[in-house]
C-alpha positions as CSV (number, residue, x, y, z in Angstrom):
1,M,62.7,140.7,34.9
2,R,65.3,143.4,35.8
3,A,67.2,140.7,37.8
4,F,67.3,138.4,34.8
5,K,68.6,141.2,32.5
6,L,71.3,142.1,35.0
7,F,72.3,138.4,35.2
8,R,72.7,138.3,31.4
9,I,74.7,141.5,31.2
10,T,76.9,140.3,34.1
11,N,77.5,137.0,32.3
12,C,78.3,138.7,29.1
13,F,80.8,140.9,30.9
14,F,82.6,138.0,32.4
15,A,82.6,136.1,29.1
16,V,84.3,139.2,27.4
17,L,86.9,139.2,30.1
18,L,87.6,135.5,29.8
19,F,87.8,135.6,26.0
20,S,90.2,138.6,26.2
21,A,92.4,136.9,28.7
22,G,92.5,133.7,26.6
23,A,93.4,135.7,23.5
24,L,96.2,137.4,25.3
25,A,97.6,134.1,26.6
26,A,97.4,132.4,23.2
27,A,99.0,135.4,21.3
28,P,102.5,134.7,20.0
29,E,105.4,136.7,21.4
30,Q,106.7,139.4,19.2
31,S,109.5,138.2,17.0
32,P,112.9,138.9,18.7
33,P,115.6,140.5,16.5
34,A,118.1,138.2,14.8
35,E,121.2,138.1,16.9
36,G,123.7,140.7,15.7
37,S,121.0,142.4,13.6
38,S,118.9,145.5,14.0
39,E,115.4,145.4,15.5
40,R,112.9,143.5,13.4
41,N,110.1,145.9,13.8
42,P,111.4,149.3,14.8
43,D,108.0,151.0,14.7
44,H,106.5,148.2,16.9
45,Q,103.6,147.8,14.5
46,P,101.9,144.4,14.9
47,N,101.9,142.2,11.8
48,M,99.8,139.2,12.8
49,E,99.4,137.8,9.3
50,M,103.2,137.5,8.5
51,K,104.5,134.2,9.6
52,K,108.2,134.1,10.7
53,I,110.7,132.9,8.1
54,G,114.5,133.0,8.3
55,L,117.6,132.0,6.4
56,A,121.3,132.0,7.0
57,I,124.2,130.8,4.9
58,H,127.9,130.4,5.1
59,G,130.7,129.9,2.6
60,G,133.5,128.7,4.9
61,A,135.5,130.0,7.9
62,G,139.3,130.6,8.3
63,T,142.1,133.0,8.1
64,I,140.3,135.7,6.0
65,E,142.0,139.0,6.2
66,R,140.8,142.2,4.5
67,S,144.4,143.1,3.8
68,N,144.8,139.9,1.7
69,M,141.6,140.4,-0.3
70,T,141.4,142.6,-3.4
71,P,138.2,144.7,-3.8
72,E,137.3,142.8,-6.9
73,R,137.6,139.4,-5.2
74,E,135.6,140.6,-2.2
75,R,132.8,141.8,-4.5
76,E,132.8,138.4,-6.1
77,F,132.4,136.6,-2.8
78,R,129.7,139.0,-1.6
79,A,127.8,138.5,-4.9
80,G,128.0,134.8,-4.6
81,L,126.6,134.9,-1.0
82,E,123.9,137.3,-2.1
83,R,122.8,135.0,-5.0
84,A,122.5,132.1,-2.6
85,L,120.5,134.1,-0.1
86,T,118.2,135.2,-2.8
87,A,117.7,131.8,-4.1
88,G,116.7,130.4,-0.7
89,Y,114.7,133.4,0.4
90,E,112.5,133.6,-2.7
91,I,111.5,130.0,-1.9
92,L,110.6,130.8,1.7
93,K,108.5,134.0,0.6
94,R,106.4,131.8,-1.6
95,G,105.5,129.7,1.4
96,S,107.6,126.6,0.2
97,S,109.6,124.4,2.6
98,S,112.8,125.1,4.5
99,L,114.2,121.9,2.9
100,D,113.6,123.5,-0.6
101,A,115.2,126.8,0.6
102,T,118.4,125.3,2.0
103,E,118.9,122.9,-1.0
104,A,118.5,125.9,-3.4
105,A,120.9,128.1,-1.4
106,V,123.6,125.4,-1.2
107,R,123.1,124.5,-4.9
108,T,123.8,128.1,-5.8
109,L,127.0,128.0,-3.8
110,E,128.0,124.6,-5.3
111,D,127.8,126.2,-8.8
112,D,130.1,129.1,-7.7
113,P,133.8,128.3,-8.2
114,H,134.7,130.8,-5.4
115,F,133.4,128.4,-2.8
116,N,134.8,124.9,-1.8
117,A,131.9,122.8,-2.9
118,G,130.7,121.4,-6.2
119,K,132.3,123.4,-9.0
120,G,135.0,125.0,-6.7
121,S,136.0,121.9,-4.8
122,V,139.6,121.5,-3.7
123,F,141.9,118.6,-4.8
124,T,143.0,115.5,-2.9
125,S,146.6,114.5,-2.8
126,A,145.9,112.3,-5.8
127,G,144.8,115.3,-7.8
128,T,141.1,114.3,-7.7
129,N,138.0,116.0,-6.3
130,E,135.9,114.2,-3.7
131,M,132.8,115.8,-2.3
132,D,130.5,115.3,0.7
133,A,127.1,116.8,1.6
134,A,124.2,116.3,3.9
135,I,120.6,117.6,4.5
136,M,118.3,117.2,7.4
137,D,114.6,117.9,8.0
138,G,113.9,119.3,11.4
139,K,110.2,118.2,11.4
140,T,110.8,114.5,11.0
141,L,114.6,114.2,11.8
142,A,114.9,112.5,8.5
143,A,118.4,113.0,7.0
144,G,120.4,112.2,3.8
145,A,124.2,112.3,3.4
146,V,126.7,111.5,0.7
147,A,130.5,111.2,0.7
148,S,133.4,110.8,-1.6
149,L,131.6,111.7,-4.8
150,K,133.6,112.3,-7.9
151,H,131.1,113.0,-10.6
152,V,127.9,114.4,-9.1
153,K,127.4,118.1,-10.2
154,S,125.1,118.9,-7.2
155,P,126.0,116.8,-4.1
156,I,123.3,118.4,-1.9
157,S,120.6,117.3,-4.3
158,L,121.8,113.7,-4.2
159,A,121.9,114.0,-0.4
160,R,118.2,114.9,-0.4
161,L,117.4,112.0,-2.8
162,V,119.2,109.7,-0.4
163,M,117.0,111.0,2.4
164,E,113.7,110.7,0.5
165,K,114.1,107.7,-1.7
166,S,116.9,105.4,-0.6
167,G,115.7,104.1,2.7
168,H,119.2,105.0,4.0
169,V,120.8,108.0,5.7
170,M,124.4,107.9,4.2
171,M,125.8,106.5,0.9
172,D,129.3,107.0,-0.5
173,S,131.5,106.7,-3.6
174,E,130.5,104.4,-6.4
175,G,127.3,103.2,-4.7
176,A,126.1,106.7,-4.2
177,E,126.9,107.7,-7.8
178,A,125.1,104.6,-9.2
179,F,122.1,105.6,-7.1
180,A,122.4,109.1,-8.6
181,K,122.4,107.7,-12.1
182,E,119.4,105.5,-11.4
183,N,117.4,108.6,-10.4
184,G,118.4,111.1,-13.0
185,I,120.9,113.1,-10.9
186,E,123.3,114.9,-13.3
187,L,126.8,113.4,-13.5
188,V,129.7,115.2,-15.0
189,D,133.4,114.5,-15.9
190,Q,136.0,115.2,-13.3
191,K,137.3,118.1,-15.5
192,Y,134.1,120.0,-14.6
193,F,135.4,120.6,-11.1
194,F,138.8,121.9,-12.2
195,T,139.6,125.4,-11.2
196,Q,143.0,126.9,-11.5
197,D,143.0,128.5,-8.0
198,R,142.3,125.1,-6.4
199,W,144.9,123.3,-8.5
200,D,147.5,126.0,-7.6
201,A,146.7,125.6,-3.9
202,L,147.4,121.8,-4.2
203,Q,150.8,122.5,-5.9
204,K,151.6,125.1,-3.3
205,I,150.9,122.7,-0.4
206,K,152.8,119.8,-2.0
207,A,155.8,122.2,-2.6
208,A,155.6,123.2,1.1
209,E,155.6,119.6,2.2
210,K,158.5,118.8,0.0
211,N,160.4,121.8,1.1
212,H,159.9,120.9,4.7
213,T,160.9,117.3,4.3
214,S,164.1,118.3,2.4
215,G,165.0,121.0,5.0
216,G,164.9,123.7,2.4
217,G,164.8,127.3,3.4
218,K,162.1,128.6,1.0
219,A,158.9,129.7,2.7
220,F,155.4,129.0,1.2
221,L,152.4,131.0,2.4
222,I,149.6,128.5,2.9
223,T,146.2,130.0,3.9
224,D,143.0,128.5,5.1
225,Q,141.6,129.5,1.8
226,D,144.1,127.2,0.2
227,R,143.4,124.3,2.6
228,H,139.6,124.0,3.1
229,G,136.1,125.4,3.1
230,T,132.4,124.4,3.2
231,V,129.1,125.9,2.2
232,G,125.9,125.6,4.1
233,A,122.4,127.0,4.8
234,V,119.9,126.8,7.6
235,A,116.2,127.9,7.3
236,L,112.9,128.3,9.1
237,D,109.7,128.2,6.8
238,Q,106.2,129.6,7.3
239,N,105.0,126.3,8.8
240,G,107.6,126.4,11.6
241,N,109.8,123.7,10.1
242,L,113.6,123.9,10.3
243,A,116.2,122.4,7.9
244,A,119.9,122.4,7.5
245,A,122.1,121.6,4.4
246,T,125.9,121.5,4.1
247,S,128.2,120.7,1.2
248,T,132.0,120.6,0.8
249,G,134.9,119.6,-1.3
250,G,136.9,118.6,1.8
251,T,140.5,119.8,2.5
252,T,143.2,120.4,0.0
253,N,145.8,117.5,-0.3
254,K,143.6,115.2,1.9
255,R,144.1,111.5,1.5
256,P,141.7,110.0,-1.0
257,G,138.7,108.6,1.0
258,R,138.9,111.1,3.8
259,I,135.5,112.2,5.0
260,G,134.9,115.2,7.2
261,D,132.1,116.5,9.4
262,T,129.8,117.8,6.6
263,P,128.0,114.4,6.0
264,V,128.1,113.3,9.6
265,I,124.6,113.9,11.0
266,G,124.9,115.6,14.4
267,A,128.4,116.9,13.6
268,G,128.5,119.3,10.7
269,T,124.8,119.1,9.9
270,Y,121.7,118.9,12.2
271,A,118.1,120.1,12.4
272,N,115.3,119.6,15.0
273,N,112.1,121.6,15.1
274,A,112.1,121.5,18.8
275,T,115.4,123.4,19.0
276,C,117.4,124.6,16.0
277,A,119.1,123.9,12.6
278,V,122.9,123.9,12.4
279,S,125.5,123.9,9.6
280,A,129.2,124.0,10.4
281,T,132.5,124.7,8.7
282,G,136.1,124.4,9.7
283,D,138.5,121.6,10.9
284,G,136.1,118.7,10.3
285,E,137.8,116.1,12.5
286,Y,137.3,118.3,15.6
287,F,133.7,119.1,14.7
288,I,133.1,115.3,14.5
289,R,134.7,114.6,17.8
290,A,132.7,117.5,19.4
291,T,129.4,116.4,17.8
292,V,128.8,120.1,17.3
293,G,125.4,120.2,15.6
294,R,123.8,117.8,18.0
295,D,125.5,119.6,20.9
296,V,123.9,122.9,20.1
297,S,120.5,121.3,20.0
298,A,121.0,119.3,23.2
299,L,122.2,122.3,25.1
300,M,119.0,124.1,24.2
301,E,116.8,121.1,24.8
302,Y,118.3,119.8,28.1
303,R,119.8,122.9,29.7
304,G,117.4,125.5,28.3
305,M,120.2,127.6,26.8
306,S,119.5,130.3,24.2
307,L,120.6,129.6,20.6
308,K,123.5,132.1,20.8
309,D,124.9,130.7,24.1
310,A,124.5,127.0,23.0
311,A,126.3,127.6,19.7
312,Q,129.1,129.4,21.3
313,A,129.5,126.7,23.9
314,A,129.7,124.1,21.2
315,L,132.2,126.0,19.3
316,D,134.3,126.6,22.4
317,K,134.5,122.8,22.8
318,V,136.0,122.6,19.3
319,A,138.5,125.2,20.2
320,K,139.5,123.4,23.4
321,L,140.2,120.3,21.3
322,G,142.5,122.4,19.0
323,G,140.1,123.0,16.1
324,N,139.1,126.2,14.2
325,G,135.9,127.1,12.4
326,G,132.5,128.4,12.7
327,L,128.8,127.6,12.3
328,I,125.4,129.1,11.4
329,A,122.2,128.3,13.3
330,I,118.6,129.3,13.4
331,D,116.0,128.4,16.1
332,H,112.3,127.7,15.9
333,Q,111.6,131.4,16.8
334,G,113.7,132.6,13.9
335,N,116.7,133.9,15.9
336,V,119.9,133.5,14.0
337,T,123.6,133.2,15.3
338,L,126.8,132.9,13.3
339,P,129.8,132.5,15.6
340,F,133.3,131.6,14.5
341,N,136.8,131.5,16.1
342,T,138.8,132.5,13.1
343,S,139.6,135.9,11.6
344,G,136.7,135.6,9.2
345,M,133.7,133.5,7.8
346,Y,131.8,134.1,4.6
347,R,128.3,134.4,6.0
348,G,124.9,136.1,5.5
349,Y,121.3,136.0,6.7
350,V,117.9,137.5,5.9
351,D,115.9,139.1,8.7
352,A,112.1,139.1,9.1
353,N,111.8,142.3,7.0
354,G,113.7,140.8,4.1
355,K,116.8,142.8,4.7
356,F,120.0,141.0,3.6
357,A,123.2,141.1,5.8
358,I,126.4,139.8,4.2
359,E,129.7,139.7,6.1
360,I,133.2,138.3,5.7
361,Y,135.5,139.7,8.3
362,R,135.2,139.6,12.1
């Protein structure tokens, strides 16, 4: 009888050991800090119930110097970025999808005339506004993109509709706007997109071109802020799903019909749950040629590179081709990176503790 009891006790002891070992093997690693941020859990207190969520946004990269920015204008840009972060983060906190969060963040920036998307879109050489946008679901690799829109108030919402209801990936111009009208997407008159700053930038660039052609001696200061810009968001939700969304008004004085990298899936916009979500900004033609978004993902998938190293390598390829810009990216563990090769990029992210970080300059 004593031998039987000893056998049972011994078996229980080994069962406890096996259960403990299995639990340790299955336990998730502690969340690493977002790249460039402070430690996520400085007290090292375990929080097993809180699932990782993450969000990063950008409002364009370029020659952005503190010396050329008034305090009032800087506050306006920072406030716009904070509104976008808040819009997306509140959605993630409720347990809703990364798709919802990125769309909401980008819509907020599209409604802000300070950023080159939606309301604040730049003008073509013909004096019109033409907008592009894209969104991608990292869980299914479904994507939707729109280009050369002239009357859609929120291009990113139409891009999502294309993804979910059209059976296509990309639609442009009149066909895309007819699809928008059929599905209740708000259309507006072109005058809705008019902003004096963007109009003045077009006139400045046209004057510079005319002056150069005629051989005149008058100099015009043309900045990246005058030329181009893009907005975007990437997110990780509580279910571990990634998403990316990007929207732009293109480049000032572009030829009508020009389409940049924003709506090109794998260039300016990309998301894959196995690796990362990416939204890019900068010289679109170079980002297309370098297939930046897909490159970041591929370097992680096939070479085992970290998010930070893969993003930097993809951006270095753009620079080698002669292009400038930046990108934001988040991986399936919640790490965030925001590299750029210009003097500034409007950017921000929310860490796992809900702390907002907003930056403009290098």
